[in-house]
C-alpha positions in Angstrom: 29.6 -24.7 -0.6 27.2 -21.8 0.1 24.5 -20.6 -2.3 25.0 -17.2 -3.8 22.3 -14.9 -2.7 23.8 -11.4 -2.7 23.4 -9.4 -5.9 25.8 -6.9 -7.5 24.5 -3.7 -6.0 24.0 -5.3 -2.6 27.5 -6.7 -2.9 29.1 -3.3 -3.6 27.2 -1.6 -0.8 28.3 -4.3 1.7 31.9 -4.0 0.7 31.9 -0.2 0.9 30.1 -0.3 4.3 32.5 -2.9 5.6 35.6 -1.0 4.6 34.2 2.3 6.1 33.4 0.6 9.4 36.9 -1.1 9.6 38.5 2.3 8.7 36.8 3.8 11.8 39.0 1.5 14.0 42.1 3.4 12.7 40.8 6.9 12.0 37.9 8.9 13.5 36.5 7.7 16.9 38.9 4.7 17.0 36.3 2.5 18.6 36.5 -1.3 18.5 32.9 -1.4 17.2 34.3 -0.8 13.8 35.4 -4.4 13.6 31.8 -5.3 13.0 32.6 -4.1 9.5 34.1 -7.6 8.9 30.6 -9.0 8.6 29.3 -7.0 5.7 32.8 -7.1 4.1 32.9 -10.9 4.3 29.3 -11.4 3.0 30.0 -9.0 0.1 33.2 -10.7 -0.9 31.8 -14.2 -0.5 28.5 -13.2 -2.2 26.5 -15.1 0.4 24.5 -14.0 3.4 23.4 -16.5 6.1 20.6 -14.1 7.2 19.3 -14.0 3.7 19.3 -17.8 3.6 17.3 -18.0 6.8 14.8 -15.4 5.6 14.6 -16.8 2.1 15.8 -13.6 0.4 17.8 -13.4 -2.7 19.1 -10.2 -4.4 20.8 -11.9 -7.3 19.2 -11.4 -10.7 17.5 -14.2 -12.6 20.0 -16.8 -13.9 
């Protein structure tokens, strides 16, 4: 459905960042802004980033 354009290192960073931001909703400042972590988490898990597609970027290695 979507073209894979997120590489391994980028994927790991997105997942970690997403989990950390979502955790801030429950611990720490408990601000609803932490729910923005869903975006990097989803793009990391799905291995596709709509913004990368628009900008023509690809962090995947050569196939």
